[in-house]
C-alpha positions in Angstrom: -171.7 102.7 23.0 -168.9 104.3 24.7 -169.8 106.9 27.7 -168.8 110.3 25.9 -165.7 111.7 28.1 -165.6 108.3 30.3 -162.6 107.6 32.0 -160.7 104.5 31.4 -161.0 101.6 33.6 -157.3 101.8 35.6 -154.9 98.8 34.7 -154.7 97.6 38.3 -158.4 97.8 39.2 -159.3 95.5 35.9 -156.3 93.0 37.2 -157.6 92.4 40.6 -161.6 92.0 39.0 -160.1 89.5 36.4 -158.5 87.5 39.3 -157.0 83.7 39.1 -157.7 84.2 34.8 -154.7 82.1 33.8 -155.7 78.4 35.5 -151.8 77.6 34.1 -148.4 78.1 34.1 -148.4 80.2 31.5 -151.3 82.7 30.4 -152.6 82.3 27.1 -154.7 85.1 25.1 -158.0 82.2 25.8 -157.8 82.5 28.6 -157.6 86.1 29.0 -160.3 86.4 26.7 -162.4 84.1 28.6 -161.9 85.6 32.0 -162.9 89.4 30.1 -165.8 87.9 28.7 -167.0 86.5 31.6 -166.9 89.7 33.5 -168.6 91.0 31.2 -171.9 88.5 30.8 -172.1 88.4 34.6 -172.3 92.7 34.7 -168.9 93.2 36.7 -167.8 94.8 33.3 -170.9 96.8 32.4 -171.8 97.9 28.7 -169.9 101.5 27.9 -166.7 100.6 30.4 -163.7 101.9 28.9 -160.5 99.1 29.2 -156.6 100.4 29.5 -154.9 100.6 27.1 -152.8 97.1 25.9 -149.5 98.5 26.9 -151.4 99.3 30.6 -153.7 95.9 30.3 -150.7 93.8 29.7 -148.3 95.6 32.5 -151.8 94.9 35.3 -152.2 91.5 34.1 -148.3 90.1 33.2 -148.5 89.5 30.1 -147.4 90.1 26.9 -149.3 93.1 24.6 -149.2 90.5 22.0 -151.1 88.5 24.3 -153.8 90.9 25.3 -154.2 91.8 21.1 -155.3 88.9 20.4 -157.8 88.2 23.3 -158.9 91.9 22.5 -159.3 91.0 18.6 -161.9 87.7 19.6 -163.9 90.1 21.7 -164.6 92.4 19.1 -165.5 89.4 17.0 -167.9 88.9 19.4 -169.3 91.8 19.8 -168.8 92.5 23.3 -165.1 95.4 22.9 -165.3 97.9 20.1 -162.9 100.0 19.4 -162.0 102.8 17.8 -158.6 104.8 16.7 -157.7 107.7 19.4 -160.6 106.4 21.9 -159.4 103.2 22.4 -161.7 100.5 23.5 -164.6 99.7 25.0 -167.0 96.8 26.7 -170.1 96.9 24.3 -172.7 94.2 23.6 -173.4 92.1 20.3 -175.8 93.6 18.0 -179.0 91.8 17.5 -181.0 91.2 20.9 -178.5 90.6 23.6 -181.1 89.1 26.8 -180.3 91.1 30.4 -179.8 88.4 33.2 -180.0 88.9 37.0 -177.5 92.0 37.1 -175.1 91.0 33.7 -175.5 90.6 30.4 -176.4 87.3 28.3 -175.7 86.8 24.8 -178.7 84.5 23.2 -178.9 80.6 24.4 -178.2 77.7 22.2 -181.1 74.9 22.5 -177.9 73.1 23.9 -177.3 75.3 26.6 -178.5 75.0 30.5 -179.7 78.9 32.1 -178.2 78.3 35.7 -177.8 82.1 35.8 -181.2 83.1 36.6 -183.9 81.6 38.8 -187.1 82.5 37.4 -189.6 79.6 36.8 -192.2 79.0 34.1 -195.4 80.0 34.1 -198.3 77.7 35.9 -200.5 75.7 33.5 -203.5 78.0 35.3 -202.3 80.9 33.0 -203.7 79.4 30.4 -207.3 80.1 31.9 -206.6 83.0 33.7 -205.7 84.7 30.3 -209.3 83.5 28.7 -210.9 84.7 31.6 -209.1 88.1 31.9 -210.2 88.5 27.6 -214.2 88.5 28.6 -213.5 91.4 30.8 -210.8 93.4 29.0 -213.9 94.5 27.0 -215.2 96.9 30.1 -211.7 98.7 29.8 -211.4 99.0 26.0 -214.1 102.1 25.6 -211.9 104.0 28.5 -208.3 106.0 27.7 -206.4 102.9 29.5 -203.8 104.5 31.8 -204.0 103.2 35.3 -201.1 105.1 37.3 -202.3 103.3 40.1 -202.8 100.0 38.7 -206.6 98.5 37.6 -208.8 99.1 41.2 -209.5 95.1 41.2 -206.0 94.3 41.6 -205.4 96.9 44.2 -207.9 95.1 45.8 -206.2 91.5 46.0 -203.0 92.8 46.4 -204.5 94.6 49.8 -206.4 91.3 50.3 -203.4 89.5 50.5 -201.7 92.2 52.9 -204.5 92.3 55.3 -204.6 88.2 55.5 -201.2 88.1 56.1 -201.8 90.8 59.4 -200.9 94.0 57.8 -204.3 95.6 57.2 -204.4 97.0 53.6 -206.3 99.1 51.5 -206.2 99.3 47.9 -205.2 103.2 48.1 -202.2 102.3 50.0 -201.4 99.8 46.6 -199.8 100.7 43.6 -198.9 99.1 40.6 -195.9 99.2 39.4 -193.7 96.8 35.9 -192.2 94.8 38.3 -190.2 94.8 42.2 -187.1 96.1 40.5 -189.4 99.2 38.7 -191.0 99.6 41.5 -187.3 99.9 43.9 -186.3 102.4 41.3 -189.4 104.8 41.4 -188.8 104.5 45.1 -185.0 105.4 44.7 -185.8 108.6 42.7 -188.2 110.2 45.0 -186.5 109.0 48.7 -182.2 109.6 47.3 -179.8 112.1 46.0 -176.6 111.6 44.3 -174.3 110.6 47.0 -176.6 109.8 49.8 -176.0 106.2 51.3 -178.6 102.9 50.7 -177.7 99.8 53.4 -177.9 96.9 51.1 -177.5 93.1 52.2 -173.9 91.3 51.2 -174.7 89.5 49.3 -178.0 90.3 47.8 -179.7 91.0 44.5 -177.4 92.3 41.5 -179.9 94.5 40.0 -180.8 96.5 43.0 -177.3 97.6 43.2 -177.7 98.7 39.9 -180.8 100.5 40.7 -178.6 102.6 43.4 -175.6 103.1 41.5 -178.4 104.5 38.5 -178.9 107.0 40.7 -175.7 107.8 41.9 -175.9 106.9 45.4 -173.8 104.4 47.0 -173.8 100.5 48.5 -173.4 100.5 52.1 -172.9 97.0 52.9 -174.1 94.5 55.7 -172.8 91.0 55.3 -174.8 88.1 56.2 -173.2 86.4 59.5 -173.8 82.8 59.5 -176.6 82.5 56.9 -178.4 85.5 58.3 -178.8 88.6 59.9 -176.6 90.3 62.6 -179.0 92.7 64.3 -175.9 94.4 66.2 -174.2 94.8 62.5 -177.1 95.8 60.8 -177.9 98.1 63.9 -174.4 99.7 63.9 -174.1 100.2 60.2 -177.8 101.9 60.4 -175.4 104.4 63.6 -172.6 104.8 62.1 -173.6 105.0 58.1 -176.4 107.3 58.3 -177.9 105.5 55.7 -180.8 107.1 54.2 -182.6 104.2 52.8 -182.1 100.7 53.5 -182.9 97.6 50.8 -183.9 94.8 52.9 -184.9 90.5 51.7 -186.1 89.3 54.9 -187.9 86.6 52.6 -185.6 83.7 51.5 -183.2 86.8 50.9 -181.6 86.4 47.5 -179.3 84.3 47.1 -179.1 83.2 50.5 -182.7 82.1 51.1 -182.4 83.2 54.6 -185.7 83.8 56.6 -185.2 86.9 59.2 -187.1 85.7 62.5 -189.5 87.5 63.9 -188.0 88.9 66.5 -184.9 90.4 64.5 -187.8 91.8 62.1 -189.3 93.8 65.2 -185.7 94.8 66.8 -184.3 95.9 62.8 -187.8 97.8 62.9 -186.9 99.4 65.8 -183.5 100.7 65.1 -185.1 102.0 61.8 -188.0 104.5 63.8 -184.8 105.1 66.0 -182.4 106.5 62.9 -184.7 107.6 60.7 -184.4 105.3 58.0 -186.8 104.1 55.7 -186.4 100.5 54.6 -187.6 99.2 51.0 -188.2 95.7 52.0 -188.9 92.8 49.2 -191.0 90.4 49.5 -190.5 89.0 45.5 -189.6 85.4 47.0 -192.6 85.5 50.1 -194.5 83.5 48.3 -192.1 80.6 48.4 -192.3 79.2 51.3 -191.6 75.5 51.4 -192.2 74.8 55.1 -195.4 74.3 57.2 -194.2 76.4 60.0 -195.6 80.1 60.5 -195.1 82.4 58.2 -193.4 85.9 60.1 -195.5 88.6 60.2 -194.9 91.6 57.4 -191.9 93.6 58.4 -194.4 96.5 57.8 -196.5 95.5 60.4 -193.5 96.6 62.9 -193.2 100.0 61.5 -195.4 100.6 58.6 -194.0 104.4 58.9 -190.4 103.5 58.0 -191.1 100.7 55.6 -192.4 100.7 52.1 -193.3 97.2 50.9 -192.3 96.1 46.9 -193.8 92.5 45.9 -193.9 91.1 42.3 -195.9 88.2 40.3 -193.0 86.5 38.9 -191.3 84.4 40.9 -195.3 83.0 42.2 -196.8 82.9 39.4 -194.4 84.4 35.6 -192.2 86.9 35.0 -193.3 87.2 31.7 -196.0 89.1 33.3 -193.9 91.8 34.4 -196.3 93.6 37.1 -195.1 93.9 40.6 -196.4 96.7 43.1 -195.8 99.0 46.0 -197.5 98.4 49.2 -197.2 101.8 51.2 -198.8 105.0 53.2 -201.0 106.3 51.1 -199.6 110.1 50.8 -195.9 108.0 49.9 -198.2 105.9 47.3 -199.9 109.3 45.7 -196.1 110.8 45.7 -195.1 107.7 43.6 -198.1 108.1 41.1 -196.9 111.8 40.4 -193.2 110.7 40.4 -193.8 108.0 37.8 -194.9 110.0 35.6 -191.5 110.9 34.4 -190.5 107.0 33.8 -194.2 106.0 32.6 -198.2 106.4 32.6 -199.2 103.1 34.5 -198.8 99.1 33.6 -200.3 97.2 31.0 -203.6 96.6 31.3 -204.7 92.7 30.1 -201.8 91.6 32.1 -203.5 93.5 35.1 -206.6 91.4 34.2 -204.7 88.7 34.0 -202.6 88.8 37.6 -206.2 89.5 39.3 -206.9 86.5 37.9 -204.7 84.8 39.1 -204.0 85.9 42.7 -208.3 84.9 42.6 -207.2 81.4 43.2 -203.7 82.1 44.2 -203.7 79.5 46.9 -204.8 76.6 45.3 -201.7 77.5 42.2 -199.5 78.3 45.1 -199.8 74.4 46.9 -198.6 72.9 43.1 -195.8 75.3 42.7 -194.0 74.5 46.3 -194.8 70.9 45.9 -192.9 71.3 42.6 -190.1 73.4 43.9 -189.4 70.9 46.6 -189.0 67.9 44.2 -186.6 70.2 42.4 -184.7 71.7 45.3 -184.1 67.9 46.6 -183.3 66.5 43.2 -181.0 69.3 43.0 -178.8 69.0 46.5 -178.6 65.2 45.8 -177.3 65.8 42.4 -174.8 68.2 44.1 -174.2 66.0 46.8 -173.6 63.4 44.9 -171.8 65.2 41.8 -169.6 68.1 43.7 -169.0 66.5 47.5 -166.5 68.9 48.3 -169.1 72.0 48.1 -171.3 72.7 51.7 -175.6 73.0 50.2 -177.1 75.0 53.5 -181.1 73.4 52.2 -183.1 77.1 51.9 -186.5 76.1 53.5 -188.0 78.2 50.5 -186.8 80.8 47.3 -185.2 79.6 44.3 -182.1 78.8 44.5 -179.0 77.4 46.3 -176.5 79.2 47.9 -173.1 76.7 47.5 -169.7 77.3 49.2 -167.1 75.7 47.0 -164.3 75.5 49.9 -161.9 77.8 47.2 -161.9 81.5 45.7 -162.9 79.9 42.2 -166.4 81.0 41.1 -165.4 83.1 38.4 -163.5 80.8 37.2 -165.5 78.4 37.0 -168.3 80.3 35.7 -166.1 80.4 32.6 -165.5 76.9 32.5 -169.1 75.8 32.8 -170.1 78.0 29.3 -167.5 76.1 28.0 -169.6 72.9 28.8 -172.8 74.2 28.0 -173.9 75.6 31.6 -174.3 79.1 32.1 -173.7 80.3 35.8 -173.7 83.0 38.4 -170.7 83.4 40.5 -171.0 84.4 43.7 -169.1 88.2 42.4 -172.4 89.2 40.8 -173.8 89.3 44.4 -171.4 91.1 46.0 -171.0 94.8 45.9 -167.6 94.9 45.7 -166.2 92.0 44.0 -165.6 89.3 46.2 -168.0 86.3 47.0 -165.5 84.2 44.9 -166.1 80.7 46.8 -169.7 81.0 46.3 -172.0 80.0 42.9 -175.9 80.4 43.4 -177.9 77.1 41.7 -181.3 78.0 41.1 -183.8 74.8 40.9 -186.0 76.3 38.5 -186.0 74.2 36.2 -187.2 70.5 35.2 -185.5 67.6 37.4 -184.1 66.4 34.0 -182.3 69.5 33.0 -181.2 70.2 36.7 -178.8 66.7 36.7 -177.8 67.3 33.1 -176.5 71.0 34.3 -174.7 69.3 37.2 -173.1 66.7 35.2 -171.7 69.4 33.1 -170.9 71.6 36.3 -169.3 68.6 37.3 -166.6 68.3 34.4 -166.1 72.1 34.7 -165.5 71.5 38.7 -162.9 68.7 37.8 -161.1 71.6 35.0 -160.7 74.3 37.9 -160.7 73.4 41.5 -156.9 71.7 40.9 -155.1 74.5 40.6 -152.7 75.0 44.0 -152.3 78.4 46.2 -148.9 77.6 45.0 -150.3 79.1 40.9 -148.6 82.3 40.3 -152.2 83.8 37.8 -154.3 83.3 40.9 -154.5 86.6 42.6 -157.0 88.4 45.4 -160.7 89.2 44.1 -161.4 92.0 45.9 
């Protein structure tokens, strides 16, 4: 639905967003349709965005009004654009169940579509037994009211034990169970930020975190990742000059780069947080997906417990369908969150918490098996990409669930459009940017079975052949900013 009273997107801004949408000397309505469609699907044109009038649209992208009208007509037929006489056109979503992806909106998949846009593993085989065991314990809960604003005590104990084993002494009173890490971050933003305040974020970063920052009308303050990691001096300078109220960091196999922050850097940044009185939300969603035998760095909260709020999730370690996460923080802040979440929800589902408690009770064995499988898939994907797309640069991460590939050309969004035509849904680098850029990157998850990974790369190679040969003299190439 259109946002009432919202101003239309300026034509020149839309042109920059679409970038080099045409791959030939003569633009076509099909190319423009695909470029706008991809921008909607990957979240760069969110639902409710008002589009420029057709004349302004055409002038901005340097084409005819007839071509723009034809492209918009195709988008209306698909349900991605809606129009009303006198009100113009705006980005919409098809009726009948679209699904939210990582930072964007994706239509329902066809059987032949390979989803390379989401780094989400399937459930481990142990989940079925955990569900059966939880059934027997569920009977103990149904005599009560069922509301657990803090979360089940047994689950909070298990989560606290895992922090303590990692070198960060934690009690159940310091843990709040949430409906995923994204929910945990959104609750924290509601409590700690006001409209207009700055939130320091890594660049690139997790797209849904950026959406959460925008949702509270805060401003994302990006700090570039340098040479595949963090530049402590750059982070410190941004803290000093930008005075952010909050920082959002992913030190463990950062999404999307896969980088792991060293213990020395964690200690240095923790000192900077204390010095500048900035609170950090540290996202440990991927902390369990360590694919090496090396000793893991200590949790960042162990260096500045009063300045670090740690959030985690069951989604990557176990299964996204559980929709459970947690916050680990000083007890006083946890109590504030319990009060604050009443405006959003009254607690997480009891049965799923029982299931997660069962899984955490055997987490070491489950994660060992998952790591073996993940290493095999990562290595298979790396080999397939190097064989089929040798021009790409592929750093091999020590953990996490995806490759962060450098294409060598700023054609990420164009490649995503072409990949969709070949039956592969792809996340271009621009999805992970604070303000459109990173067009020379794509993220490739290795969460699918190996045969599907290889099939996806074969299709990607065809899409790459279709787009990578366009030279710098292409008059329709324009920078993504």
